[in-house]
N, C-alpha and C positions, 0 to 999 in steps of 0.2 A: 915453359910453352907445352914440352911434351908431358909433365905433370897434370897441366890443366886438362890436356887431352886425355889423359889416361883415367882422370876423376870422372869427366864427361862419360866416358865409354862405359865404366863402372857404373855409374848412377842409373844412365840408360839401360843398361842390363838387368839392373836391380829391380826397377821399376816395370819391366817387361816381365821379369819372372813373378812379380807379385800379383800382377794381373791376369797371369795365365790360370786357367780353369785346375780347380784341385779335385782330380778324379779319384775315386775309391771303390772298393766292391764290398757290400755288406753281406755277411755270412750267417747264417744261422744252422745249426746241426742237432739233431735228435740221436743221442748215444742208447737207445732202448730199442727192444724188439720191435714193439708196436710203434706205429707214427703217433704225434702228438698233435692236438689241436692249439694253436697260438695266435694271438694278436700281436703283428709285428708293426712297430711304429718307427719310422726313419725320416731322416731329413733330405730332401730333394731341392732342386732349383725352385720350386713354389712353395716351400716350407715343409711343415710336416705332414707325412703321409701315413695312413693307417690302414691295414689290410688282415683281413684272417686268411691264415695258412693251415691246413692239414697235410702232414708229410713228416719226412725225415732230414730235407736237405732243401734250404732256401737261400737264394743269393738274388744281388741286385746290384748293377753297375751304375754309378751316379757321379756326375760332374758338378761341382758345386763352386761358387764364387770364392776367391780366397779369404774373404772376411766371414764367411759362414762357418758353422762347426757342423762336424759329421757326427751325427747321433743315431744310435739305434737301441731300442728297447723292445723287450718281447714279455709278454703275459701269458701264462698257460691258461686255456680254458679247460676247467676240469667238468667232467659230468657227475651230477651228484649221486649217481648210482654206481659208478664204477670206479673201483679202489685202484689207484697207482703204487700202493704200499710194497708189492711185490718188487717194484723197481728201485725201491730206496733201501740203503744198507740198513741194517738192524740198528736200534738206537744204542744199544751198548757197544756196537763196532765205532761209532761215530764219537763215542767219548774218549776214546785212544788218540793221542795227537798224530801218531804215525799213521794211524787207518785215515784220520779225517784229511791228510795231505795226500793219499794216494787213492781215495775212493774215486771213482768214475762216477763224474755227474752226468745226470741225463740230458741236461741241455748246455749248448756252448754257443757264443756269438762272437765274433769279430768283425773288425773293421781292418781292410787290407789296403794299404798304399803301397807303392812301389818302395820307399824308403822306410816305411814304418808299419807295423800291425800291431793293433791293440785287441786283447783276447779277455773274456770272461767267461766263466763255467758255473753251473749252479743248478738250482732246482725248480723254481715256478716263476720268478721275475728276476730279469737280467736287464742291466742298463750299460751302454760304454759311449764315450765320446772321444772325438779326433780334432783338436784344432790345427790349424795351418801352423801355428808358430811353433808346435810339439815337433813338427817334423824337420829335420835337418838338411836342409837345402844344400 
């Protein structure tokens, strides 16, 4: 009888946990002196949302259902007349494997959950996602 009761309690708590909202914070950071103009696409309760942002730091807190995927993508909008070459490392510098590993990328994005964070850094287009199944409950 005690075993059946403990299994019932375990099953009920597991179902409750799976139905709880999946709350995360999306982050975008620009690591250059000047602000960048970006198209930010992310998932919220209504589906995919896209907005234009100009600046150096952006964040958005979102709660999703447990079966949804948290997804964040950025695309940089460059002005044809403006050069960003001064922000990028020299081409020869990027050929060295050590320099490639330690070069500061101008853009970074991350999805923050209380139990897991996923991160990506790069130059013009970045994308990351996080599934509820990837989080250690």
